[in-house]
Residue, then its C-alpha position, 0 to 999 in steps of 0.5 A: m546487509v542490503r536493505r530490502c525494497s521499501a513498499f513505496w519502491a515496490v509499488l512503483f516497480y509493480l505499477g511500472n511492470a503492469l503498465a509495460c504489460c499493458g503496452i502503456f510504455a515499452a519495458d525494452a525502451p532505452q533507459a536514460v543514463v542517470a548521473r549520480s554524484a559520489e555522495t549518492e553512490r556511497a548512499r546507495h551502497f551504505d551498509f547499516s550496522a546491526a543496531d541500525e538494522a535492529l531499529l529499522e526492523q522494530v520501526e517497520r514491524g511497528c508500522f505493519n502492526y498498525l496496518w494489521k491490527e487497527a483494522g475493521t473486524r469484518s472488513g479488514l479496512v485499516k483505520d485512518r487514525r487510531l481513534r477514528e472509525a473511518c478509513s482513508v482509501g489511500g491508507v488502504g493502498f499502503q495496507l495492501s502493499a504491506l501484506p506481501i512484505a509481511v509474508e516475505r518477512g514471516w510476520i504473517t502467513k501467505a494465507e492470512g495475507e491473502a485472506r486480508a486482501v480479499s476481505v478488503l477488496r471485496t468490502l470496497a468493491g461490494r458497494a456502488d455508492n462509494r465511488e463516482f466515475g470509477v474513483l473511490l471516495h477519499f474516506v469510507e466507513l470502516e466496516t462497510a466501505a459506505p459513504l460517511p455521513g456529512r460532508e466527509s464523503e463528498s470528496h473523491s481523491t484521484i491521488d488516494h485512488a491511485l495509492f489504492l490501486a498501486g497497493a491492490l496491484t502489489a498485493g495481487e502479485 
């Protein structure tokens, strides 16, 4: 059984297509030939056993369950850590990337995925004080996406913002 594309590769794929559509780089540009070792080729075509598939399915479902269940009740924003009422914008990117995968696998309905994505995006977009120069804060409050009290809300992260945007693009497809 061929493994499905991981969320990471899905994000890169959609981001690459989005950049190509915007003319950032040409999709029909000549591709470099990549020399792969025999070991790499074997790994690319590896078939998992039924037991391996079952374990991977269990781990993948568990990861999704965290991103689905450990979220703000009104906002849908995912918690940074289970015992903390804060949200990492980078984590939201992974959360958004997981939604279409969960729909594809039948873990949630398309309507549920769309509703969560809309809730998350509206919560983040609904405030002007959670970003600076268009870059979102690294951490925001779980239910309102407001800046956290104290020094935690002083940092803006271009990396977390990029992860968020990649997730938003993936969920938007």
